[in-house]
C-alpha positions as CSV (number, residue, x, y, z in Angstrom):
1,M,8.6,5.7,-25.3
2,R,6.5,5.1,-22.2
3,M,6.6,1.7,-20.1
4,T,3.7,-0.1,-19.7
5,F,2.1,-0.7,-16.7
6,S,2.8,-4.8,-16.2
7,K,6.2,-3.8,-17.3
8,K,6.7,-1.6,-14.4
9,I,5.1,-4.3,-11.9
10,I,7.8,-6.8,-13.3
11,F,10.8,-4.4,-12.8
12,L,9.5,-3.7,-9.3
13,A,8.6,-7.0,-8.2
14,L,12.3,-8.0,-9.7
15,Y,13.5,-5.3,-7.4
16,Y,11.8,-6.2,-4.0
17,S,12.0,-10.0,-4.5
18,F,15.8,-10.2,-5.3
19,L,17.8,-6.7,-6.2
20,Y,17.0,-5.3,-2.9
21,Y,18.8,-7.9,-0.9
22,L,22.0,-8.2,-2.9
23,P,25.1,-6.7,-1.4
24,A,26.1,-3.3,-1.3
25,S,27.9,-1.5,-4.0
26,T,31.0,-1.6,-1.8
27,T,31.2,-5.4,-1.3
28,P,34.4,-6.5,-2.4
29,I,34.3,-8.1,-6.0
30,I,30.6,-8.5,-6.4
31,G,29.7,-4.9,-5.2
32,K,30.1,-3.3,-8.9
33,Y,27.8,-5.9,-10.2
34,C,25.2,-5.6,-7.4
35,R,25.1,-1.9,-8.0
36,R,24.7,-2.1,-11.9
37,L,22.0,-4.3,-11.4
38,R,19.8,-2.3,-9.1
39,Y,20.8,0.5,-11.6
40,N,19.4,-1.1,-14.8
41,C,16.2,-2.3,-13.0
42,C,15.5,1.1,-11.6
43,K,15.6,2.8,-14.6
44,H,13.1,1.2,-15.4
45,I,10.5,2.3,-12.2
46,F,11.6,5.4,-12.0
47,R,10.4,8.6,-14.1
48,K,14.2,9.8,-14.4
49,C,17.5,7.9,-13.5
50,G,20.3,9.8,-14.6
51,K,23.7,8.2,-15.7
52,N,25.7,6.6,-12.6
53,V,23.1,6.7,-10.3
54,N,23.6,4.3,-7.0
55,I,20.5,2.6,-5.7
56,E,22.1,0.7,-2.8
57,R,20.8,-2.2,-1.0
58,K,17.6,-2.1,0.8
59,A,16.9,1.1,-0.6
60,W,13.1,1.6,-0.7
61,F,10.7,4.1,-3.2
62,G,7.7,2.3,-3.1
63,S,6.3,2.1,-6.5
64,G,8.9,4.7,-7.9
65,V,5.9,7.0,-9.4
66,N,7.4,10.1,-10.3
67,I,10.8,9.6,-9.1
68,I,13.7,11.6,-10.6
69,I,17.3,11.3,-9.7
70,G,19.8,13.3,-11.6
71,D,23.7,11.7,-12.5
72,N,25.9,10.7,-9.9
73,S,23.4,10.8,-7.0
74,G,22.3,7.7,-5.1
75,L,20.0,6.1,-2.3
76,G,22.0,5.2,0.9
77,I,21.9,1.7,2.4
78,N,18.6,1.1,3.7
79,S,16.9,4.6,3.1
80,S,13.5,5.2,2.2
81,I,12.3,7.8,-0.1
82,P,8.6,8.3,-1.3
83,N,6.8,8.8,-4.6
84,D,7.3,12.1,-6.3
85,T,10.5,12.6,-4.7
86,I,13.2,14.9,-6.5
87,I,16.8,14.3,-6.0
88,G,19.4,16.3,-7.9
89,E,22.9,16.0,-9.5
90,N,25.8,14.7,-7.5
91,V,23.7,14.1,-4.3
92,M,25.3,11.9,-1.5
93,M,23.0,10.2,0.6
94,G,24.5,8.2,3.7
95,P,22.6,5.1,5.1
96,N,19.2,5.0,7.1
97,C,18.0,8.4,5.3
98,Y,14.1,9.0,5.9
99,I,11.8,10.9,4.0
100,L,8.1,11.3,5.3
101,Q,5.5,11.3,2.7
102,A,2.7,12.5,5.5
103,D,2.3,13.5,8.9
104,H,-0.3,12.0,10.8
105,A,-3.3,14.5,11.7
106,F,-4.0,15.1,15.5
107,D,-5.7,18.3,15.6
108,A,-9.1,17.0,16.5
109,T,-9.0,15.9,20.2
110,N,-12.1,14.3,20.7
111,I,-11.0,11.8,17.6
112,P,-8.4,9.4,18.3
113,M,-5.6,10.1,16.3
114,I,-5.6,6.9,14.7
115,L,-8.8,7.6,13.1
116,Q,-7.7,11.0,11.9
117,G,-6.1,9.9,9.1
118,H,-2.8,11.8,7.3
119,S,-2.1,15.3,6.4
120,E,-2.1,16.3,2.7
121,H,1.3,14.8,0.8
122,K,4.0,17.5,0.0
123,Q,6.7,16.9,-2.3
124,T,10.1,16.4,-1.3
125,I,12.7,18.3,-3.7
126,I,17.0,18.0,-3.2
127,E,19.0,20.0,-5.4
128,D,22.1,19.6,-6.8
129,D,25.7,19.1,-4.9
130,V,23.9,17.7,-1.5
131,W,25.3,15.6,1.3
132,I,23.0,13.9,3.4
133,G,24.9,12.3,6.5
134,R,23.9,9.1,7.9
135,N,20.3,8.4,9.9
136,V,18.7,12.0,8.6
137,S,15.1,12.0,8.8
138,F,13.2,14.6,6.7
139,T,9.5,15.8,7.6
140,N,6.8,16.2,4.8
141,G,7.7,18.7,1.9
142,R,11.2,19.6,2.7
143,H,13.0,21.6,-0.1
144,V,17.0,21.2,0.1
145,Y,18.8,23.7,-1.7
146,K,21.9,23.4,-3.9
147,G,25.0,22.6,-1.9
148,T,23.9,21.9,1.4
149,I,25.4,19.8,3.8
150,I,23.2,17.8,6.5
151,A,24.7,16.5,9.5
152,L,24.4,12.7,10.6
153,G,21.3,12.2,12.6
154,C,19.6,15.7,11.8
155,V,15.6,15.8,12.0
156,L,15.2,18.0,8.8
157,T,12.1,19.9,9.7
158,K,12.7,23.1,7.7
159,D,14.1,24.9,4.6
160,F,17.6,26.4,4.8
161,P,19.2,29.0,2.0
162,E,21.8,27.0,-0.3
163,Y,25.1,26.2,0.9
164,S,23.9,25.7,4.6
165,I,25.5,23.3,6.9
166,V,22.7,22.2,8.9
167,G,22.7,19.6,12.2
168,G,20.5,18.9,15.3
169,V,17.0,17.9,16.7
170,P,15.5,19.7,15.0
171,S,17.6,21.5,12.7
172,K,19.5,24.5,13.0
173,L,21.8,26.2,10.8
174,I,25.3,25.7,11.8
175,K,27.0,27.6,9.4
176,K,27.1,29.2,6.0
177,R,29.5,27.2,3.3
178,K,29.5,30.7,1.2
179,T,29.2,34.2,2.8
180,N,28.0,35.9,-0.2
181,V,24.7,33.8,-0.4
């Protein structure tokens, strides 16, 4: 049964006004309760929220429209994901990760960039068994394939094959985790 719009607004207000600020899940004694409260709220906001999902403190996800998060995955502390993002199962996300929703348009040199608007929004998909390090930024519309590791501080500007280890600014293939892929 679909949740009514007004109920979703109530859960969003509860999340952003209170649960957003609660301590991290690793905080002694109360962390596991904060984690459970955020999860129980977000499963009413997201399109699909799997089992054992960890939404950390100050994780921002807009209105949560069409966000799908698989089992045993999470959003890191102070991370930001746009609507329509798909995150598979067993995805680890470090703190301060940022997924861009769109880019600024800048093609017309006779019009100030601030007046040119934004490029088309492209969906970001993160497949199963992905490890995203601390302070990773994704450009618009990235597809992260199964088994990929993204090193800390990476700016992910393109897609890589599954089981890749990537890092750098801009992102580069460091090595493959499987030789037959």
